[in-house]
C-alpha positions as CSV (number, residue, x, y, z in Angstrom):
1,X,-26.6,-214.6,169.5
2,X,-24.1,-213.6,172.1
3,X,-24.0,-210.1,173.6
4,X,-20.7,-209.5,171.8
5,X,-22.2,-210.4,168.4
6,X,-25.3,-208.3,169.0
7,X,-23.1,-205.3,169.7
8,X,-21.1,-205.9,166.5
9,X,-24.2,-206.5,164.4
10,X,-26.2,-203.5,165.7
11,X,-25.4,-199.8,165.1
12,X,-24.4,-197.9,168.2
13,X,-26.8,-195.1,169.1
14,X,-23.8,-192.7,169.1
15,X,-23.1,-193.5,165.4
16,X,-26.6,-192.6,164.5
17,X,-26.4,-189.3,166.3
18,X,-23.1,-188.5,164.6
19,X,-24.5,-189.4,161.2
20,X,-27.4,-187.0,161.8
21,X,-25.1,-184.2,162.9
22,X,-23.0,-184.7,159.8
23,X,-26.1,-184.6,157.5
24,X,-27.2,-181.4,159.1
25,X,-23.8,-179.8,158.6
26,X,-23.8,-180.9,155.0
27,X,-27.2,-179.4,154.3
28,X,-26.2,-176.2,156.0
29,X,-22.9,-176.0,154.0
30,X,-24.7,-176.6,150.7
31,X,-27.2,-173.9,151.7
32,X,-24.4,-171.4,152.3
33,X,-23.0,-172.2,148.8
34,X,-26.4,-171.5,147.3
35,X,-26.6,-168.1,149.0
36,X,-23.1,-167.2,148.0
37,X,-23.7,-168.2,144.4
38,X,-26.5,-165.7,144.2
39,X,-24.2,-162.9,145.3
40,X,-21.3,-162.4,142.9
41,X,-20.0,-159.4,144.8
42,X,-19.6,-161.5,147.9
43,X,-21.2,-161.5,151.4
44,X,-19.9,-160.6,154.8
45,X,-20.0,-163.1,157.6
46,X,-22.9,-161.3,159.2
47,X,-24.8,-161.2,155.9
48,X,-24.3,-164.9,155.3
49,X,-25.3,-165.8,158.9
50,X,-28.4,-163.6,158.7
51,X,-29.5,-165.0,155.4
52,X,-29.0,-168.6,156.6
53,X,-30.5,-167.8,160.0
54,X,-27.5,-169.3,161.7
55,X,-25.3,-168.1,164.5
56,X,-22.2,-166.3,163.3
57,X,-20.0,-168.8,165.0
58,X,-21.7,-171.7,163.3
59,X,-21.6,-169.9,160.0
60,X,-17.9,-169.1,160.3
61,X,-17.1,-172.8,161.1
62,X,-19.0,-174.0,158.0
63,X,-17.4,-171.4,155.8
64,X,-13.9,-172.3,157.0
65,X,-14.7,-176.0,156.2
66,X,-15.8,-175.1,152.7
67,X,-12.8,-172.8,152.3
68,X,-10.4,-175.7,153.2
69,X,-11.9,-177.7,150.4
70,X,-11.7,-174.9,147.8
71,X,-15.4,-174.3,147.5
72,X,-15.3,-170.7,148.9
73,X,-12.8,-168.0,149.4
74,X,-12.5,-164.9,151.5
75,X,-11.4,-161.5,150.2
76,X,-8.7,-160.1,152.6
77,X,-9.5,-156.4,152.1
78,X,-13.2,-156.4,153.0
79,X,-13.5,-159.9,154.4
80,X,-16.3,-160.8,151.9
81,X,-17.0,-164.5,151.2
82,X,-17.4,-165.7,147.6
83,X,-17.7,-169.0,145.8
84,X,-14.3,-170.3,144.6
85,X,-13.0,-172.1,141.5
86,X,-14.0,-175.6,142.6
87,X,-17.7,-174.5,142.4
88,X,-17.1,-173.3,138.8
89,X,-15.6,-176.8,137.9
90,X,-18.6,-178.5,139.4
91,X,-21.0,-176.2,137.6
92,X,-19.2,-176.6,134.4
93,X,-19.3,-180.4,134.6
94,X,-23.1,-180.1,135.1
95,X,-23.3,-178.1,131.9
96,X,-21.2,-180.6,129.9
97,X,-23.4,-183.5,131.3
98,X,-26.5,-181.9,129.8
99,X,-26.3,-183.0,126.2
100,X,-28.2,-180.1,124.8
101,X,-25.6,-177.7,126.2
102,X,-22.6,-179.5,124.6
103,X,-24.5,-180.1,121.4
104,X,-25.5,-176.4,121.1
105,X,-22.0,-174.9,121.5
106,X,-20.9,-175.3,117.9
107,X,-24.2,-173.9,116.7
108,X,-23.7,-170.8,119.0
109,X,-20.3,-170.3,117.5
110,X,-21.7,-170.6,114.0
111,X,-24.4,-168.0,114.8
112,X,-21.8,-165.5,116.0
113,X,-19.7,-166.1,112.9
114,X,-22.8,-165.5,110.7
115,X,-24.2,-162.5,112.5
116,X,-21.3,-160.9,114.3
117,X,-23.4,-160.8,117.5
118,X,-23.4,-162.7,120.8
119,X,-25.3,-166.0,120.8
120,X,-26.9,-167.4,124.0
121,X,-28.5,-170.6,125.3
122,X,-31.0,-170.5,128.2
123,X,-33.5,-172.7,130.0
124,X,-36.6,-172.0,132.1
125,X,-36.4,-172.2,135.9
126,X,-39.7,-171.3,137.4
127,X,-40.6,-167.8,136.1
128,X,-37.1,-166.9,135.0
129,X,-34.8,-167.8,132.1
130,X,-31.3,-168.9,133.2
131,X,-28.4,-168.5,130.8
132,X,-26.1,-171.6,130.5
133,X,-23.9,-170.9,127.5
134,X,-22.7,-168.0,125.4
135,X,-20.5,-167.2,122.5
136,X,-19.4,-163.6,122.6
137,X,-19.5,-161.2,119.7
138,X,-16.0,-160.1,118.5
139,X,-17.4,-156.5,118.4
140,X,-16.1,-154.0,120.9
141,X,-19.7,-153.0,121.9
142,X,-21.4,-156.3,122.5
143,X,-23.9,-158.0,124.8
144,X,-22.4,-160.1,127.6
145,X,-24.4,-162.1,130.1
146,X,-22.9,-163.8,133.1
147,X,-23.5,-167.5,132.9
148,X,-26.0,-168.5,135.5
149,X,-27.7,-165.1,135.4
150,X,-31.4,-164.8,135.2
151,X,-34.0,-162.8,133.2
152,X,-37.8,-162.6,133.6
153,X,-39.6,-164.8,131.2
154,X,-41.9,-162.0,130.1
155,X,-39.0,-159.5,129.6
156,X,-36.4,-161.4,127.5
157,X,-36.2,-163.1,124.1
158,X,-35.2,-166.5,125.5
159,X,-37.8,-166.2,128.2
160,X,-40.7,-165.2,125.8
161,X,-39.7,-168.0,123.4
162,X,-39.9,-170.6,126.2
163,X,-43.1,-169.1,127.6
164,X,-44.8,-169.1,124.2
165,X,-44.4,-172.8,123.6
166,X,-45.3,-174.0,127.1
167,X,-48.6,-175.9,127.4
168,X,-51.3,-173.3,127.7
169,X,-52.6,-174.6,131.1
170,X,-49.0,-174.6,132.5
171,X,-48.5,-171.0,131.2
172,X,-51.8,-169.8,132.6
173,X,-50.9,-171.3,136.0
174,X,-47.5,-169.7,136.0
175,X,-48.8,-166.3,135.1
176,X,-51.9,-166.4,137.4
177,X,-51.9,-163.5,139.8
178,X,-48.3,-162.7,139.0
179,X,-47.2,-159.0,138.6
180,X,-45.3,-158.4,135.4
181,X,-42.4,-156.4,136.7
182,X,-41.1,-153.8,134.2
183,X,-37.4,-153.9,133.5
184,X,-37.7,-151.0,131.1
185,X,-40.5,-148.8,129.7
186,X,-40.8,-151.3,126.8
187,X,-41.5,-154.4,129.0
188,X,-44.9,-156.0,128.5
189,X,-46.8,-154.9,131.6
190,X,-50.2,-156.7,131.2
191,X,-51.3,-160.3,130.8
192,X,-53.4,-159.3,127.8
193,X,-50.4,-157.8,126.0
194,X,-48.3,-160.8,126.9
195,X,-50.9,-163.2,125.6
196,X,-51.0,-161.3,122.3
197,X,-47.3,-161.5,122.1
198,X,-47.4,-165.2,122.7
199,X,-49.7,-165.6,119.7
200,X,-47.3,-163.6,117.5
201,X,-44.3,-165.7,118.6
202,X,-46.1,-169.0,117.8
203,X,-47.1,-167.6,114.4
204,X,-43.6,-166.3,113.6
205,X,-41.7,-169.2,115.1
206,X,-39.3,-166.9,117.1
207,X,-39.4,-164.2,119.8
208,X,-38.1,-160.7,119.7
209,X,-37.0,-158.6,122.6
210,X,-37.2,-154.9,121.6
211,X,-35.4,-153.1,124.5
212,X,-37.7,-155.0,126.9
213,X,-34.9,-156.3,129.1
214,X,-32.3,-153.6,128.6
215,X,-32.4,-150.2,126.9
216,X,-30.5,-150.2,123.6
217,X,-30.5,-154.0,123.3
218,X,-32.4,-156.1,120.7
219,X,-32.6,-159.9,120.8
220,X,-34.1,-162.7,118.7
221,X,-34.7,-166.2,120.2
222,X,-36.2,-169.5,119.2
223,X,-36.8,-172.8,121.1
224,X,-35.1,-176.1,121.1
225,X,-37.6,-179.0,121.6
226,X,-37.4,-182.4,123.1
227,X,-38.8,-185.6,121.7
228,X,-42.3,-184.6,122.8
229,X,-42.2,-181.2,121.1
230,X,-41.9,-179.4,124.4
231,X,-39.5,-176.6,125.0
232,X,-36.1,-177.9,126.2
233,X,-34.1,-174.7,125.9
234,X,-33.9,-171.6,123.7
235,X,-31.1,-169.9,121.8
236,X,-30.8,-166.3,120.9
237,X,-28.8,-163.6,119.2
238,X,-28.4,-160.3,121.0
239,X,-26.8,-157.0,120.2
240,X,-27.1,-153.2,120.2
241,X,-30.0,-151.6,118.3
242,X,-27.5,-149.8,116.1
243,X,-26.5,-153.2,114.5
244,X,-29.8,-155.0,115.0
245,X,-32.5,-152.5,113.8
246,X,-36.1,-153.5,113.4
247,X,-35.6,-154.7,109.8
248,X,-32.8,-157.0,110.8
249,X,-34.9,-158.7,113.6
250,X,-36.9,-160.5,111.0
251,X,-33.8,-161.6,109.1
252,X,-32.1,-162.9,112.2
253,X,-35.4,-164.5,113.4
254,X,-35.4,-166.9,110.5
255,X,-31.7,-167.8,111.0
256,X,-32.1,-168.4,114.7
257,X,-35.2,-170.4,114.2
258,X,-33.5,-172.6,111.6
259,X,-30.5,-173.1,113.8
260,X,-32.7,-174.1,116.8
261,X,-34.4,-176.6,114.5
262,X,-31.0,-178.1,113.6
263,X,-30.1,-178.5,117.2
264,X,-33.5,-180.1,117.9
265,X,-33.0,-182.6,115.1
266,X,-29.5,-183.5,116.4
267,X,-30.9,-184.1,119.8
268,X,-33.6,-186.3,118.5
269,X,-36.3,-183.8,119.3
270,X,-39.4,-182.7,117.4
271,X,-40.4,-179.2,116.3
272,X,-44.1,-178.8,117.0
273,X,-46.3,-178.0,114.0
């Protein structure tokens, strides 16, 4: 092979170096997006740089590149950086791609129509529940959760439902040595009380949150299962205590459990016995 052909067939060292540089910039840019997505109020340039452990000049260059593509925006008054509408579109396409989210939406609407309260859908991510969909109550006083927000597994209806139906060894590993942070005075604060609660949830088929995540708020949740009978997600109905007293928790529990079973069946899942 001639020298000219060898140069054409091979990859110049400069090209490899440039590719590596582009990959590093891409990773850094995605990391900045992740940090900003966790700060709805926005972050200053110095805060972003400090969190990402990057020089302010590098951080500013990356943010400007993301801004030019519509991924982030900067508030003029305080100069805070936030995620922009394109990130919402990308996140929304993820939700629609997950069949259980799209499948669950009409059921959430039906729950709200039947109960007059807000209906939610969440999944487990580590030791937290993440809310992916919601149908708001028409009531003036209602429970509203920002999509993408998180709640501790041990201190929320959705979280406790998912936790109760996890394999026992996986649940034990998740809780081992973990402090149960109290969101309110009603939050379960010990592993023993939480294990007792898990047994009650499995016996009832649904979980109740009695002001454990927020004072004045009651919630009932039940799991959606995959084809193996493992928790895929959970749905819930939430509202103020004045409209969801203790007596109504049991009534709503049966409704939410039955609705979750319908979603499970539509997805081809299996409710464990």
